[in-house]
C-alpha distance (Angstrom), angle and dihedral (degrees) to the residues before:
residue distance angle dihedral
X1 . . .
X2 3.79 . .
X3 3.80 106.5 .
X4 3.80 133.8 -179.2
X5 3.80 117.6 -154.3
X6 3.81 118.0 -161.6
X7 3.80 108.9 -159.2
X8 3.79 131.3 -163.4
X9 3.81 105.2 -75.5
X10 3.80 99.7 -145.7
X11 3.82 101.3 70.6
X12 3.83 134.7 28.9
X13 3.78 122.4 -109.9
X14 3.79 100.2 -112.0
X15 3.78 141.1 96.1
X16 2.91 134.9 -50.6
X17 3.78 83.5 45.7
X18 3.78 119.8 -141.9
X19 3.79 89.0 -139.0
X20 3.77 148.1 -29.2
X21 3.80 94.9 -74.0
X22 3.80 92.6 60.6
X23 3.79 91.3 46.4
X24 3.80 96.0 49.1
X25 3.82 93.8 45.2
X26 3.81 91.5 49.6
X27 3.80 91.7 47.4
X28 3.81 92.3 50.3
X29 3.81 91.3 50.9
X30 3.80 93.2 51.2
X31 3.81 93.2 47.5
X32 3.81 93.2 48.0
X33 3.81 90.7 51.3
X34 3.81 90.3 47.5
X35 3.81 88.7 52.5
X36 3.80 89.8 58.0
X37 3.80 101.9 -99.8
X38 3.80 122.6 139.2
X39 3.80 104.2 -122.3
X40 3.79 128.9 -172.1
X41 3.79 116.0 -167.1
X42 3.80 124.8 -151.3
X43 3.78 105.4 -164.7
X44 3.78 148.2 128.0
X45 3.80 116.2 -56.7
X46 3.83 114.6 -93.8
X47 3.80 91.6 37.3
X48 3.80 112.3 144.5
X49 3.81 102.0 -126.9
X50 3.77 136.3 118.9
X51 3.80 113.8 -121.5
X52 3.80 92.2 28.2
X53 3.80 118.9 176.1
X54 3.79 113.8 -176.0
X55 3.81 122.5 -160.2
X56 3.79 105.2 -130.1
X57 3.79 97.2 -118.7
X58 3.79 92.7 159.3
X59 3.81 98.9 47.4
X60 3.78 97.5 81.6
X61 3.79 117.9 91.8
X62 3.80 109.9 -130.0
X63 3.77 118.2 -134.9
X64 3.77 113.7 -126.2
X65 3.80 94.8 -123.0
X66 3.80 91.5 65.9
X67 3.78 119.3 90.5
X68 3.80 115.5 -121.1
X69 3.81 93.6 -108.1
X70 3.79 92.1 44.0
X71 3.78 91.3 50.6
X72 3.78 92.2 52.3
X73 3.80 91.7 50.6
X74 3.80 92.1 49.8
X75 3.80 91.4 48.3
X76 3.79 90.9 51.2
X77 3.80 92.7 49.8
X78 3.81 93.0 48.6
X79 3.81 91.5 47.4
X80 3.80 92.2 50.4
X81 3.81 91.8 45.5
X82 3.82 92.1 52.2
X83 3.79 90.8 46.6
X84 3.81 94.0 50.5
X85 3.80 91.7 50.1
X86 3.82 86.6 63.8
X87 3.81 100.7 39.5
X88 3.80 97.9 78.8
X89 3.81 89.8 49.7
X90 3.81 92.6 56.6
X91 3.82 94.0 72.5
X92 3.78 96.1 -130.5
X93 3.79 119.3 173.3
X94 3.82 91.3 -146.1
X95 3.80 135.1 9.9
X96 3.80 111.8 -156.1
X97 3.80 117.9 -164.9
X98 3.82 120.6 -155.9
X99 3.79 97.4 161.2
X100 3.78 121.6 117.3
X101 3.81 92.2 -139.9
X102 3.79 121.4 114.6
X103 3.81 97.0 -140.3
X104 3.84 98.7 69.5
X105 3.82 88.7 57.1
X106 3.81 90.7 56.0
X107 3.81 97.4 39.4
X108 3.80 94.0 40.9
X109 3.79 89.7 59.5
X110 3.82 88.9 63.5
X111 3.81 96.4 53.7
X112 3.78 124.7 103.3
X113 3.81 90.2 -144.4
X114 3.84 114.2 84.7
X115 3.80 106.9 -95.5
X116 3.82 125.9 -158.2
X117 3.79 126.7 -171.8
X118 3.79 116.9 -162.7
X119 3.79 110.3 -148.1
X120 3.80 108.6 -138.9
X121 3.81 100.1 162.4
X122 3.79 140.7 34.1
X123 3.80 113.9 -83.9
X124 3.78 108.1 -81.3
X125 3.84 115.3 -159.3
X126 3.82 93.3 -96.3
X127 3.81 91.1 51.1
X128 3.80 90.6 48.9
X129 3.81 90.0 53.9
X130 3.81 91.2 49.3
X131 3.79 91.8 50.0
X132 3.79 90.4 48.8
X133 3.82 89.7 52.1
X134 3.81 92.3 59.1
X135 3.81 98.6 33.2
X136 3.83 96.1 100.4
X137 3.78 94.6 48.8
X138 3.80 106.8 22.5
X139 3.79 113.1 174.1
X140 3.79 98.3 155.8
X141 3.81 128.3 89.8
X142 3.80 130.5 -129.2
X143 3.79 137.2 -154.9
X144 3.81 128.3 -170.2
X145 3.80 126.2 -152.1
X146 3.82 93.9 -136.0
X147 3.79 141.7 13.6
X148 3.79 91.0 -111.8
X149 3.82 90.5 57.3
X150 3.81 91.8 45.7
X151 3.80 89.9 53.1
X152 3.81 91.7 48.7
X153 3.81 92.6 56.0
X154 3.79 93.7 40.6
X155 3.80 96.7 48.8
X156 3.81 98.4 39.4
X157 3.80 102.2 33.8
X158 3.80 106.8 14.9
X159 3.81 91.4 -119.6
X160 3.79 114.5 144.4
X161 3.79 121.3 -154.2
X162 3.78 142.9 175.6
X163 3.81 113.2 -108.4
X164 3.80 111.2 -127.3
X165 3.78 111.9 165.9
X166 3.78 119.8 -139.8
X167 3.78 117.4 -109.1
X168 3.78 142.2 -160.4
X169 3.80 133.8 -151.2
X170 3.80 95.7 -102.1
X171 3.81 91.8 -173.6
X172 3.81 88.6 65.0
X173 3.81 92.0 57.0
X174 3.79 113.0 77.7
X175 3.79 122.9 -155.7
X176 3.80 137.4 -159.5
X177 3.78 115.3 -162.1
X178 3.81 97.1 -178.2
X179 3.80 109.4 45.8
X180 3.79 104.9 57.1
X181 3.81 113.7 165.4
X182 3.79 131.2 -145.3
X183 3.81 101.0 -97.1
X184 3.80 138.0 86.4
X185 3.80 121.3 -138.5
X186 3.80 137.0 -138.5
X187 3.79 126.2 177.8
X188 3.78 138.1 166.7
X189 3.79 139.4 84.1
X190 3.78 114.5 -24.6
X191 3.80 98.0 -122.2
X192 3.78 141.1 118.6
X193 3.80 97.4 -101.1
X194 3.83 93.0 51.8
X195 3.82 88.3 48.4
X196 3.81 104.9 -155.1
X197 3.80 85.5 164.9
X198 3.80 87.9 68.2
X199 3.79 90.2 53.1
X200 3.80 88.3 54.0
X201 3.80 92.4 51.1
X202 3.82 90.2 47.4
X203 3.80 89.5 51.8
X204 3.79 92.8 49.4
X205 3.80 92.9 49.0
X206 3.79 92.4 46.9
X207 3.82 92.0 41.3
X208 3.79 93.5 -129.4
X209 3.79 133.9 140.8
X210 3.82 113.9 -103.4
X211 3.80 129.8 -167.7
X212 3.81 119.0 -164.7
X213 3.81 131.3 -167.2
X214 3.78 138.3 173.0
X215 3.80 146.8 93.1
X216 3.79 124.2 -63.7
X217 3.79 105.4 64.3
X218 3.81 91.5 138.4
X219 3.80 94.2 55.1
X220 3.80 123.3 108.2
X221 3.80 88.3 -118.7
X222 3.80 92.0 58.5
X223 3.79 94.2 44.3
X224 3.81 92.6 50.1
X225 3.81 103.4 34.8
X226 3.81 107.8 25.4
X227 3.79 112.1 25.0
X228 3.85 96.4 59.5
X229 3.82 90.1 60.4
X230 3.79 98.5 48.1
X231 3.79 113.2 109.1
X232 3.84 102.0 161.2
X233 3.78 88.2 -123.3
X234 3.81 117.1 62.3
X235 3.82 95.5 4.3
X236 3.81 113.4 37.0
X237 3.82 133.3 170.3
X238 3.81 114.6 -149.1
X239 3.81 100.0 -172.3
X240 3.80 131.0 -124.5
X241 3.80 104.2 -30.1
X242 3.79 134.8 -165.9
X243 3.79 118.5 -117.5
X244 3.80 90.2 -103.3
X245 3.80 90.7 54.7
X246 3.81 91.9 45.8
X247 3.79 89.2 51.6
X248 3.80 92.0 56.0
X249 3.79 92.9 54.1
X250 3.79 97.2 36.7
X251 3.80 99.1 52.5
X252 3.81 92.5 58.0
X253 3.82 96.6 43.6
X254 3.78 122.5 112.3
X255 3.80 87.8 -130.9
X256 3.79 143.7 -32.0
X257 3.79 114.8 -104.2
X258 3.81 106.8 -143.2
X259 3.79 105.4 -169.3
X260 3.81 104.0 161.5
X261 3.81 107.6 148.5
X262 3.79 97.3 -158.3
X263 3.78 123.1 74.2
X264 3.78 96.7 -88.0
X265 3.83 107.9 -141.6
X266 3.82 91.6 -144.7
X267 3.80 118.7 -24.7
X268 3.80 110.7 -137.0
X269 3.78 90.9 -168.7
X270 3.80 88.0 64.1
X271 3.81 91.2 53.7
X272 3.80 91.7 46.7
X273 3.78 92.0 49.1
X274 3.79 91.4 51.4
X275 3.81 89.7 50.2
X276 3.81 87.9 56.2
X277 3.80 90.1 53.0
X278 3.80 89.8 -111.7
X279 3.82 119.6 136.3
X280 3.80 121.9 -131.0
X281 3.79 132.7 -131.2
X282 3.80 111.6 -158.5
X283 3.76 146.7 152.5
X284 3.82 111.7 -99.1
X285 3.81 91.7 -109.1
X286 3.79 135.1 126.6
X287 3.78 115.3 -20.1
X288 3.82 96.9 -17.5
X289 3.85 93.0 99.2
X290 3.82 88.7 51.8
X291 3.80 93.8 53.0
X292 3.80 101.1 39.3
X293 3.79 129.0 66.7
X294 3.80 130.9 -165.6
X295 3.82 88.7 -96.2
X296 3.80 96.6 48.9
X297 3.79 108.2 39.2
X298 3.78 150.7 15.2
X299 3.80 118.0 -125.1
X300 3.81 123.4 -159.9
X301 3.80 113.2 -154.6
X302 3.80 96.0 -143.4
X303 3.79 134.8 29.3
X304 3.78 97.0 -96.2
X305 3.80 123.6 147.9
X306 3.80 94.2 -161.2
X307 3.81 91.7 49.4
X308 3.80 91.8 52.6
X309 3.80 92.4 46.0
X310 3.80 92.3 50.2
X311 3.81 94.6 50.2
X312 3.80 98.6 51.6
X313 3.80 93.4 93.6
X314 3.81 88.2 66.0
X315 3.80 92.6 69.6
X316 3.80 86.6 87.8
X317 3.82 87.1 71.7
X318 3.81 92.5 59.0
X319 3.80 125.1 94.3
X320 3.81 116.9 -123.7
X321 3.80 92.6 -164.5
X322 3.82 89.0 51.9
X323 3.81 86.7 55.3
X324 3.79 91.5 56.1
X325 3.81 91.9 45.6
X326 3.80 91.3 50.3
X327 3.81 90.3 54.1
X328 3.80 92.6 49.5
X329 3.80 93.4 47.2
X330 3.82 101.3 39.2
X331 3.82 109.1 17.2
X332 3.81 104.6 43.3
X333 3.80 116.2 133.5
X334 3.79 93.5 -142.6
X335 3.79 88.4 61.0
X336 3.81 89.3 51.9
X337 3.80 93.7 48.2
X338 3.80 92.3 47.0
X339 3.80 89.0 51.7
X340 3.81 91.0 52.2
X341 3.81 91.7 47.2
X342 3.80 90.4 50.4
X343 3.80 89.7 49.2
X344 3.81 91.4 49.8
X345 3.81 89.7 51.8
X346 3.80 92.2 47.5
X347 3.80 90.7 53.8
X348 3.80 92.7 47.2
X349 3.81 95.1 45.2
């Protein structure tokens, strides 16, 4: 198959990844190529992909009467418009959109080539407007990364989608079931919605050692909510780590603290933790109840720091081998890629 992948335009597809979206898009591309497909990638410059086509977001001269933010938005729209003028001429079998921008949803609906948008996030206002624009004449297709996300779009916006869970290369995540160390682990973007500050407060209440990692240490959020609590002893920040480095810390952790306060559409860190044989402690939000079982994680019904701190002793009842098995059975990237290939074939049939 000849496939075009449109990636998120803000960050390049390379390690260390800015977030889960970049990782999952990059992984899908590599697996599709390995399976023999011809894949063109439309992504941020400096992405590490074969067949890379980069919209020239920086080639447009901004007029001085535009604000900085307004200029960036105009540049993005022009770049997408120029790109979509070419897409139908490239004779792709499928165009698969993983960007978080509203314009590909609108423009993709006008293409003759079958166009799929994978929904990775809740519907932000701009996405809602785009979906409304195509609602009376929808020709495009949608997938969601979890049942909870599918239900959100269906109930709030009337948009139906095929559920295709994200996946990871479980064979690239090593595990050690016998040599667990004395710390808990948190990793992800340092931002309010991921709430690493809550993990710190849980650790302090429970009097446990916590290691944190992820991008965003120069943000105001990090400086105000994380840095004051770092002591390089019980609460330690490791920086922005590669997946290999994360693996080494994660597989020896008592558990992963998953404290995201928004309804996480999937939660790749949960899947990665399970692949390391490490149980997860999470709020019962978003897709977490779909990924975790009674043997692999602890779910807290409400966002409650004291409740999470008080339940940590129960991780001893969880089964680290069951965690690894859950990842292999439910979170494997080959299962995800096969599901996408089957969906492509269904559309083309």
